[in-house]
Backbone as a chain_set.jsonl record, in Angstrom:
{"seq": "MASYALVFLLASVSSVLGTTPTPTPTNSNEHTHHVHVNNDNEHHKHLYNQHHQHQHHSTNSRVLELSDRFLDLVNQAAPSVGNGVAPEEPKFQPWLVMFYAPWCGHCKRLEPVFNHVAQALHNTPIRVGRVDCTRFPSVGSEFKIPGYPTIML", "coords": {"N": [[-87.896, 0.941, -63.009], [-88.456, -1.758, -63.122], [-86.58, -2.783, -64.97], [-84.227, -2.266, -63.596], [-84.556, -3.995, -61.388], [-84.419, -6.498, -62.697], [-81.821, -6.449, -63.716], [-80.38, -6.225, -61.294], [-81.225, -8.728, -60.249], [-79.913, -10.509, -62.01], [-77.196, -9.805, -61.647], [-76.978, -10.39, -58.975], [-77.592, -13.138, -58.861], [-75.376, -14.271, -60.101], [-73.434, -13.578, -58.207], [-74.311, -14.708, -55.815], [-74.562, -17.395, -56.4], [-72.16, -18.174, -57.8], [-71.335, -20.27, -59.329], [-72.264, -22.907, -61.662], [-75.61, -23.902, -62.206], [-77.292, -26.431, -60.176], [-77.424, -29.634, -61.47], [-80.367, -31.133, -62.94], [-81.733, -33.859, -61.338], [-81.537, -37.199, -62.768], [-83.151, -39.291, -61.978], [-85.689, -38.388, -61.092], [-88.52, -37.911, -59.076], [-91.535, -39.046, -60.26], [-94.216, -38.615, -59.575], [-97.044, -36.411, -59.163], [-98.595, -33.801, -57.388], [-102.031, -33.207, -57.079], [-103.958, -30.344, -57.304], [-106.892, -29.226, -56.07], [-109.251, -27.321, -57.799], [-111.568, -24.8, -57.813], [-113.909, -23.926, -60.208], [-115.233, -21.523, -60.015], [-113.551, -19.705, -58.884], [-111.34, -16.857, -59.134], [-109.365, -16.299, -62.064], [-106.497, -16.211, -61.609], [-106.153, -17.703, -59.315], [-106.095, -20.282, -60.098], [-103.573, -20.844, -60.898], [-101.521, -21.315, -58.914], [-100.35, -23.078, -56.014], [-101.512, -22.927, -52.921], [-101.498, -24.345, -50.703], [-99.155, -25.614, -49.848], [-96.21, -24.948, -48.342], [-92.735, -24.286, -48.144], [-90.314, -24.67, -45.6], [-88.22, -22.79, -45.808], [-89.401, -20.738, -47.159], [-90.59, -17.531, -47.078], [-93.47, -16.245, -45.48], [-94.386, -13.711, -46.09], [-93.659, -13.105, -48.568], [-93.553, -11.856, -51.956], [-93.424, -13.559, -53.969], [-95.065, -15.932, -55.936], [-96.146, -19.202, -55.325], [-96.123, -21.517, -57.708], [-98.04, -24.062, -59.406], [-98.58, -27.121, -61.259], [-100.628, -26.175, -62.743], [-99.886, -23.847, -63.872], [-98.904, -24.519, -66.371], [-101.267, -24.638, -67.853], [-101.943, -21.928, -68.166], [-99.835, -21.075, -69.712], [-100.179, -22.588, -72.096], [-102.658, -21.695, -72.789], [-102.121, -19.059, -73.461], [-100.71, -19.403, -75.815], [-101.089, -18.806, -79.247], [-103.575, -20.204, -81.46], [-104.161, -21.162, -84.721], [-105.705, -22.869, -86.258], [-108.046, -23.07, -87.793], [-107.736, -21.043, -89.684], [-108.609, -18.522, -88.966], [-107.635, -15.605, -87.48], [-106.674, -15.705, -84.058], [-108.166, -14.092, -81.259], [-106.217, -11.669, -79.704], [-104.614, -12.74, -76.737], [-104.707, -11.612, -73.421], [-101.681, -10.867, -72.48], [-99.564, -11.544, -69.831], [-96.535, -10.969, -68.445], [-94.254, -13.136, -66.87], [-91.826, -13.78, -64.37], [-90.119, -16.482, -63.537], [-88.851, -18.79, -61.237], [-87.36, -21.9, -61.353], [-87.036, -24.474, -59.172], [-85.53, -26.685, -56.64], [-86.328, -27.962, -53.456], [-84.208, -29.068, -51.939], [-81.966, -28.013, -52.946], [-79.033, -26.335, -52.559], [-77.985, -24.001, -53.879], [-80.46, -22.842, -54.708], [-81.628, -22.201, -52.224], [-79.896, -20.284, -51.363], [-80.293, -18.349, -53.283], [-82.905, -17.577, -52.87], [-83.533, -15.295, -50.99], [-82.733, -13.154, -52.568], [-84.244, -13.458, -54.873], [-86.716, -12.981, -53.679], [-86.377, -10.251, -52.959], [-86.268, -9.093, -55.574], [-88.865, -9.74, -56.453], [-90.299, -8.124, -54.73], [-89.47, -5.59, -55.64], [-90.639, -5.632, -58.15], [-93.257, -5.505, -57.692], [-95.246, -3.479, -58.168], [-95.429, -3.466, -60.977], [-96.208, -4.735, -64.28], [-95.174, -7.244, -64.325], [-95.346, -10.472, -63.114], [-94.229, -12.497, -60.452], [-92.996, -15.703, -59.847], [-92.578, -19.108, -58.607], [-91.572, -22.524, -59.159], [-91.677, -25.609, -57.713], [-89.898, -28.093, -58.801], [-89.617, -30.627, -57.941], [-92.041, -31.379, -57.022], [-93.661, -30.828, -59.112], [-92.826, -32.145, -61.669], [-93.532, -32.239, -64.429], [-93.793, -29.646, -65.197], [-91.177, -28.687, -65.161], [-90.107, -30.378, -67.122], [-91.591, -29.578, -69.36], [-90.6, -26.951, -69.777], [-87.982, -27.555, -70.278], [-85.914, -27.677, -68.251], [-82.63, -27.443, -67.243], [-81.244, -27.561, -64.884], [-80.993, -26.633, -61.311], [-80.895, -23.525, -59.534], [-83.107, -22.362, -62.123], [-83.95, -19.486, -63.909], [-86.501, -17.916, -65.551], [-87.905, -15.583, -68.011]], "CA": [[-87.792, 0.132, -61.836], [-88.494, -3.187, -63.484], [-85.248, -3.158, -65.622], [-83.324, -2.2, -62.443], [-84.779, -5.151, -60.667], [-83.936, -7.587, -63.481], [-80.356, -6.261, -63.757], [-80.052, -6.562, -59.896], [-81.384, -10.119, -60.092], [-78.832, -11.162, -62.781], [-75.912, -9.601, -60.915], [-77.063, -11.138, -57.645], [-77.529, -14.566, -59.081], [-73.937, -14.766, -60.29], [-72.587, -13.422, -57.044], [-74.811, -15.645, -54.785], [-74.262, -18.781, -56.784], [-70.78, -18.296, -58.059], [-71.137, -21.458, -60.04], [-73.389, -23.316, -62.584], [-76.81, -24.456, -61.552], [-77.227, -27.802, -59.817], [-78.107, -30.337, -62.571], [-81.618, -31.808, -62.592], [-81.425, -35.36, -61.134], [-82.197, -37.943, -63.799], [-84.1, -40.171, -61.377], [-86.602, -37.473, -60.384], [-89.81, -38.465, -58.672], [-92.495, -38.67, -61.366], [-95.544, -38.355, -59.189], [-97.36, -35.07, -58.994], [-99.697, -33.565, -56.445], [-103.048, -32.537, -57.748], [-104.546, -29.282, -56.498], [-108.39, -29.003, -56.38], [-109.53, -25.985, -58.224], [-112.98, -24.506, -57.993], [-114.033, -23.162, -61.41], [-115.8, -20.249, -59.771], [-112.511, -18.819, -58.383], [-110.776, -15.987, -60.043], [-108.406, -17.019, -62.949], [-105.194, -16.392, -61.013], [-106.095, -18.701, -58.247], [-105.888, -21.609, -60.784], [-102.137, -21.046, -61.215], [-100.627, -21.684, -57.886], [-100.69, -23.947, -54.951], [-101.308, -22.164, -51.677], [-101.607, -25.342, -49.619], [-97.906, -26.159, -49.459], [-95.094, -23.862, -48.214], [-91.51, -24.881, -47.622], [-89.845, -24.0, -44.387], [-87.357, -21.672, -46.069], [-90.148, -19.709, -47.905], [-91.143, -16.509, -46.245], [-94.929, -16.058, -45.666], [-94.802, -12.391, -46.611], [-92.959, -12.919, -49.85], [-94.356, -11.534, -53.118], [-93.218, -14.733, -54.898], [-96.199, -16.835, -55.907], [-95.737, -20.556, -55.38], [-96.904, -22.007, -58.808], [-98.239, -25.51, -59.513], [-98.557, -27.53, -62.6], [-101.706, -25.479, -63.42], [-99.218, -22.84, -64.631], [-98.864, -24.887, -67.748], [-102.589, -24.264, -68.51], [-101.84, -20.515, -68.538], [-98.858, -20.933, -70.8], [-100.833, -23.227, -73.202], [-103.745, -20.877, -73.198], [-101.556, -17.828, -74.039], [-100.142, -19.693, -77.103], [-102.156, -18.686, -80.259], [-103.772, -21.38, -82.349], [-104.768, -20.672, -85.899], [-106.029, -24.035, -87.033], [-109.166, -22.765, -88.713], [-107.466, -19.957, -90.557], [-109.07, -17.292, -88.419], [-106.649, -15.178, -86.411], [-107.302, -15.734, -82.77], [-108.147, -12.785, -80.489], [-104.92, -11.613, -78.889], [-104.84, -12.89, -75.362], [-104.181, -10.588, -72.488], [-100.446, -11.364, -72.056], [-98.991, -11.084, -68.591], [-95.252, -11.569, -68.298], [-93.911, -13.854, -65.594], [-90.447, -14.158, -64.005], [-90.28, -17.695, -62.753], [-87.652, -19.561, -60.756], [-87.593, -23.3, -61.245], [-86.12, -24.884, -58.054], [-85.815, -27.93, -55.807], [-86.104, -27.618, -52.072], [-82.953, -29.62, -51.443], [-80.838, -27.43, -53.685], [-78.328, -25.267, -51.79], [-78.002, -22.8, -54.674], [-81.784, -22.3, -54.609], [-81.756, -21.666, -50.883], [-79.098, -19.025, -51.275], [-80.94, -17.374, -54.232], [-84.233, -17.16, -52.449], [-83.692, -13.871, -50.533], [-82.464, -12.218, -53.638], [-85.443, -13.502, -55.624], [-87.778, -12.293, -52.858], [-86.192, -8.847, -53.119], [-86.713, -8.764, -56.888], [-90.291, -9.753, -56.484], [-90.814, -6.93, -54.011], [-89.209, -4.492, -56.481], [-91.469, -5.732, -59.286], [-94.591, -5.616, -57.195], [-96.198, -2.489, -58.89], [-95.264, -3.509, -62.371], [-97.036, -5.847, -64.848], [-94.416, -8.594, -64.273], [-95.717, -11.354, -62.023], [-93.082, -13.27, -60.053], [-93.429, -16.968, -59.235], [-91.488, -20.159, -58.577], [-92.142, -23.84, -59.286], [-90.898, -26.761, -57.15], [-89.876, -29.092, -59.904], [-89.704, -32.027, -57.452], [-93.491, -31.606, -56.839], [-94.354, -30.676, -60.403], [-91.736, -32.406, -62.713], [-94.09, -31.995, -65.743], [-93.495, -28.186, -65.51], [-89.712, -28.624, -65.465], [-89.909, -30.997, -68.382], [-92.181, -28.677, -70.423], [-89.722, -25.841, -70.017], [-86.643, -28.155, -70.438], [-85.068, -27.056, -67.178], [-81.445, -28.252, -67.145], [-80.671, -27.63, -63.442], [-81.635, -25.691, -60.38], [-82.116, -22.891, -59.978], [-83.224, -21.758, -63.447], [-84.841, -18.365, -63.934], [-86.938, -17.533, -67.006], [-88.894, -14.53, -68.097]], "C": [[-87.74, -1.333, -62.186], [-87.148, -3.623, -64.117], [-84.251, -3.145, -64.573], [-83.365, -3.524, -61.723], [-84.164, -6.377, -61.385], [-82.419, -7.603, -63.508], [-79.806, -6.667, -62.337], [-80.158, -8.095, -59.725], [-80.195, -10.913, -60.795], [-77.458, -11.011, -62.122], [-75.876, -10.368, -59.652], [-76.97, -12.574, -57.81], [-76.123, -15.032, -59.258], [-73.115, -14.577, -58.989], [-73.015, -14.377, -55.894], [-74.409, -17.068, -55.091], [-72.781, -19.056, -57.05], [-70.394, -19.494, -58.809], [-72.326, -21.798, -60.958], [-74.418, -23.881, -61.75], [-76.62, -25.904, -61.261], [-78.012, -28.544, -60.857], [-79.426, -30.988, -62.043], [-81.347, -33.294, -62.383], [-82.219, -36.142, -62.222], [-83.241, -38.934, -63.236], [-85.11, -39.417, -60.572], [-87.857, -38.197, -60.08], [-90.876, -38.088, -59.688], [-93.942, -38.475, -60.903], [-95.798, -36.833, -58.96], [-98.506, -34.901, -57.965], [-100.746, -32.81, -57.148], [-103.65, -31.528, -56.846], [-105.938, -29.113, -57.023], [-108.585, -27.62, -56.758], [-110.991, -25.825, -58.445], [-113.123, -23.577, -59.206], [-114.629, -21.801, -61.185], [-114.743, -19.195, -59.215], [-112.012, -17.926, -59.457], [-109.649, -16.776, -60.835], [-107.081, -17.217, -62.235], [-105.081, -17.409, -59.98], [-105.92, -20.102, -58.828], [-104.365, -21.884, -60.92], [-101.31, -21.599, -60.185], [-101.212, -22.42, -56.723], [-100.452, -23.209, -53.585], [-101.428, -23.131, -50.427], [-100.231, -25.85, -49.075], [-96.878, -24.994, -49.455], [-93.865, -24.538, -47.603], [-91.055, -24.061, -46.451], [-88.971, -22.817, -44.647], [-88.145, -20.629, -46.942], [-90.928, -18.796, -46.999], [-92.653, -16.395, -46.546], [-95.315, -14.679, -46.188], [-94.074, -12.102, -47.937], [-93.995, -12.639, -50.953], [-94.223, -12.545, -54.224], [-94.339, -15.696, -54.808], [-95.666, -18.263, -56.056], [-96.702, -21.26, -56.512], [-97.006, -23.523, -58.752], [-98.226, -25.881, -61.011], [-99.735, -26.862, -63.38], [-101.153, -24.24, -64.201], [-99.094, -23.18, -66.099], [-100.22, -24.539, -68.565], [-102.577, -22.851, -69.002], [-100.955, -20.344, -69.728], [-99.434, -21.429, -72.091], [-101.95, -22.328, -73.744], [-103.251, -19.601, -73.878], [-101.014, -18.08, -75.466], [-101.261, -19.541, -78.21], [-102.337, -19.965, -81.07], [-104.608, -20.89, -83.511], [-105.135, -21.893, -86.868], [-107.149, -23.935, -88.037], [-108.97, -21.649, -89.652], [-107.877, -18.623, -90.024], [-108.052, -16.885, -87.377], [-107.331, -15.141, -85.106], [-107.196, -14.294, -82.145], [-106.913, -12.821, -79.706], [-105.199, -11.79, -77.431], [-104.153, -11.788, -74.587], [-102.909, -11.167, -71.945], [-99.949, -10.743, -70.802], [-97.59, -11.709, -68.377], [-94.926, -12.065, -66.935], [-92.471, -14.011, -65.496], [-90.597, -15.283, -63.153], [-88.965, -18.351, -62.489], [-88.066, -20.963, -60.662], [-86.565, -23.799, -60.176], [-86.43, -26.199, -57.499], [-85.489, -27.547, -54.393], [-84.813, -28.008, -51.469], [-81.729, -28.873, -51.967], [-80.272, -26.221, -52.907], [-78.265, -23.94, -52.572], [-79.364, -22.074, -54.66], [-82.091, -21.558, -53.339], [-81.039, -20.297, -50.722], [-79.619, -17.939, -52.1], [-82.186, -16.804, -53.644], [-84.339, -15.721, -51.898], [-83.528, -12.838, -51.646], [-83.718, -12.222, -54.612], [-86.592, -12.832, -55.028], [-87.703, -10.781, -53.063], [-86.598, -8.301, -54.498], [-88.229, -8.769, -56.992], [-90.932, -8.533, -55.809], [-90.646, -5.689, -54.941], [-90.199, -4.476, -57.694], [-92.915, -5.678, -58.939], [-95.589, -4.673, -57.937], [-95.867, -2.451, -60.296], [-96.116, -4.635, -62.981], [-96.371, -7.177, -64.805], [-94.773, -9.269, -63.021], [-94.486, -12.205, -61.716], [-93.473, -14.582, -59.334], [-92.26, -17.967, -59.221], [-92.231, -21.446, -58.599], [-91.141, -24.82, -58.632], [-90.995, -27.83, -58.079], [-89.777, -30.549, -59.312], [-91.16, -32.383, -57.181], [-94.179, -31.64, -58.139], [-93.313, -30.937, -61.468], [-92.262, -32.192, -64.197], [-93.779, -30.547, -66.221], [-92.028, -28.063, -65.949], [-89.502, -29.231, -66.819], [-90.494, -30.124, -69.535], [-91.285, -27.519, -70.805], [-88.235, -26.253, -70.195], [-85.58, -27.508, -69.517], [-83.884, -27.963, -67.001], [-80.889, -28.453, -65.741], [-81.352, -26.601, -62.604], [-80.551, -24.829, -59.797], [-81.959, -22.374, -61.465], [-84.317, -20.769, -63.345], [-85.215, -18.005, -65.327], [-87.935, -16.418, -66.925], [-89.847, -14.811, -69.212]], "O": [[-86.998, -2.079, -61.548], [-86.649, -4.709, -63.823], [-83.385, -4.019, -64.622], [-82.32, -4.123, -61.468], [-83.479, -7.187, -60.761], [-81.802, -8.655, -63.343], [-78.826, -7.408, -62.267], [-79.273, -8.7, -59.12], [-79.604, -11.829, -60.223], [-76.673, -11.956, -62.052], [-74.848, -10.941, -59.289], [-76.332, -13.24, -56.995], [-75.697, -16.029, -58.675], [-72.198, -15.354, -58.723], [-72.177, -14.798, -55.097], [-73.989, -17.835, -54.225], [-72.228, -20.049, -56.58], [-69.198, -19.757, -58.941], [-73.293, -21.039, -61.014], [-74.132, -24.321, -60.636], [-75.885, -26.584, -61.977], [-79.151, -28.171, -61.141], [-79.546, -31.331, -60.866], [-80.745, -33.915, -63.259], [-83.362, -35.818, -62.548], [-84.129, -39.363, -63.973], [-85.369, -39.793, -59.429], [-88.223, -39.085, -60.849], [-91.088, -36.902, -59.943], [-94.814, -38.201, -61.727], [-94.883, -36.087, -58.612], [-99.282, -35.83, -57.746], [-100.421, -31.815, -57.796], [-103.85, -31.83, -55.67], [-106.167, -28.895, -58.212], [-108.091, -26.743, -56.049], [-111.609, -26.604, -59.171], [-112.498, -22.517, -59.22], [-114.552, -20.962, -62.082], [-115.027, -18.002, -59.106], [-112.244, -18.212, -60.631], [-109.088, -17.754, -60.34], [-106.566, -18.335, -62.255], [-103.999, -17.954, -59.766], [-105.617, -21.03, -58.078], [-103.948, -23.036, -61.042], [-100.394, -22.351, -60.517], [-102.418, -22.387, -56.479], [-99.316, -22.932, -53.2], [-101.448, -22.692, -49.277], [-100.162, -26.432, -47.992], [-96.732, -24.223, -50.403], [-93.986, -25.287, -46.633], [-91.386, -22.88, -46.337], [-88.937, -21.898, -43.83], [-87.512, -19.687, -47.419], [-91.808, -19.225, -46.253], [-93.065, -16.441, -47.704], [-96.43, -14.485, -46.673], [-93.921, -10.946, -48.333], [-95.133, -13.107, -50.9], [-94.83, -12.411, -55.286], [-94.587, -16.252, -53.738], [-94.78, -18.483, -56.882], [-97.877, -21.528, -56.261], [-96.175, -24.19, -58.135], [-97.906, -25.068, -61.879], [-99.791, -27.005, -64.602], [-101.837, -23.672, -65.053], [-99.161, -22.309, -66.967], [-100.21, -24.215, -69.752], [-103.098, -22.548, -70.075], [-101.255, -19.578, -70.644], [-99.23, -20.789, -73.122], [-102.162, -22.212, -74.951], [-103.911, -19.107, -74.793], [-100.866, -17.139, -76.246], [-102.316, -20.155, -78.048], [-101.385, -20.702, -81.327], [-105.651, -20.269, -83.31], [-104.885, -21.874, -88.073], [-107.171, -24.663, -89.029], [-109.898, -21.289, -90.376], [-107.496, -17.617, -90.622], [-107.652, -17.673, -86.519], [-108.441, -14.62, -84.996], [-106.323, -13.482, -82.451], [-106.559, -13.836, -79.106], [-105.996, -11.02, -76.895], [-103.195, -11.151, -75.025], [-102.995, -11.935, -70.986], [-99.909, -9.517, -70.699], [-97.51, -12.915, -68.143], [-95.3, -11.449, -65.937], [-91.862, -14.372, -66.503], [-91.166, -15.137, -62.071], [-88.095, -18.463, -63.353], [-89.037, -21.262, -59.966], [-85.367, -23.548, -60.303], [-87.457, -26.799, -57.817], [-84.485, -26.88, -54.142], [-84.341, -27.337, -50.551], [-80.61, -29.073, -51.495], [-80.967, -25.238, -52.652], [-78.469, -22.874, -51.991], [-79.414, -20.845, -54.606], [-82.697, -20.486, -53.329], [-81.504, -19.361, -50.07], [-79.473, -16.761, -51.775], [-82.507, -15.642, -53.895], [-85.219, -14.989, -52.351], [-84.145, -11.773, -51.62], [-84.165, -11.177, -55.085], [-87.38, -12.184, -55.716], [-88.705, -10.104, -53.295], [-87.179, -7.221, -54.606], [-88.805, -7.854, -57.581], [-91.948, -8.001, -56.257], [-91.544, -4.851, -55.027], [-90.541, -3.403, -58.19], [-93.754, -5.796, -59.831], [-96.687, -5.109, -58.28], [-96.019, -1.369, -60.864], [-96.695, -5.42, -62.231], [-96.967, -8.171, -65.222], [-94.543, -8.728, -61.939], [-93.769, -12.597, -62.637], [-94.192, -14.557, -58.335], [-91.165, -17.72, -59.726], [-93.37, -21.522, -58.138], [-89.954, -24.846, -58.954], [-92.043, -28.465, -58.196], [-89.842, -31.537, -60.043], [-91.496, -33.565, -57.113], [-95.16, -32.362, -58.316], [-92.929, -29.985, -62.148], [-91.448, -31.986, -65.098], [-93.549, -30.27, -67.399], [-91.701, -27.43, -66.953], [-88.773, -28.656, -67.626], [-89.861, -29.996, -70.583], [-91.2, -27.136, -71.972], [-87.353, -25.396, -70.253], [-84.576, -26.926, -69.928], [-84.054, -29.131, -66.65], [-80.158, -29.405, -65.471], [-82.165, -25.807, -63.078], [-79.43, -25.288, -59.577], [-80.876, -22.026, -61.936], [-85.406, -21.03, -62.834], [-84.359, -17.81, -66.189], [-88.697, -16.287, -65.966], [-90.767, -14.028, -69.449]]}, "num_chains": 1, "name": "protein.A"}
């Protein structure tokens, strides 16, 4: 089921967009919004911002709205062997992430397809999320996002 959803996504992306992604603007807004995180919350609550929702984002979607805290998860999953001791293997959880901008027409057209893929992947180990790179430009920079939308696994 998961491989079918990914193939469907790739086929749908090319048919929905029909063109190359919208380039990332060079004069992007450099400020970020900080999300208050309570350390007593479950780990996954640290990753996404539930306080902000765009008008074109469905409230019943299975796509998680990620924040800049997603970088913490990515950096935590990277092994470090500075002291010569092999690190304990982290519990890796694959993510399918769409990097987008709310003003991007290609992103708006892709959103229903991405929501459908998230629904199809719901009972799999793959988590589905998206990052608003206008709110969290550090995430886009870290992943070297060339334009919107960009989807990475």
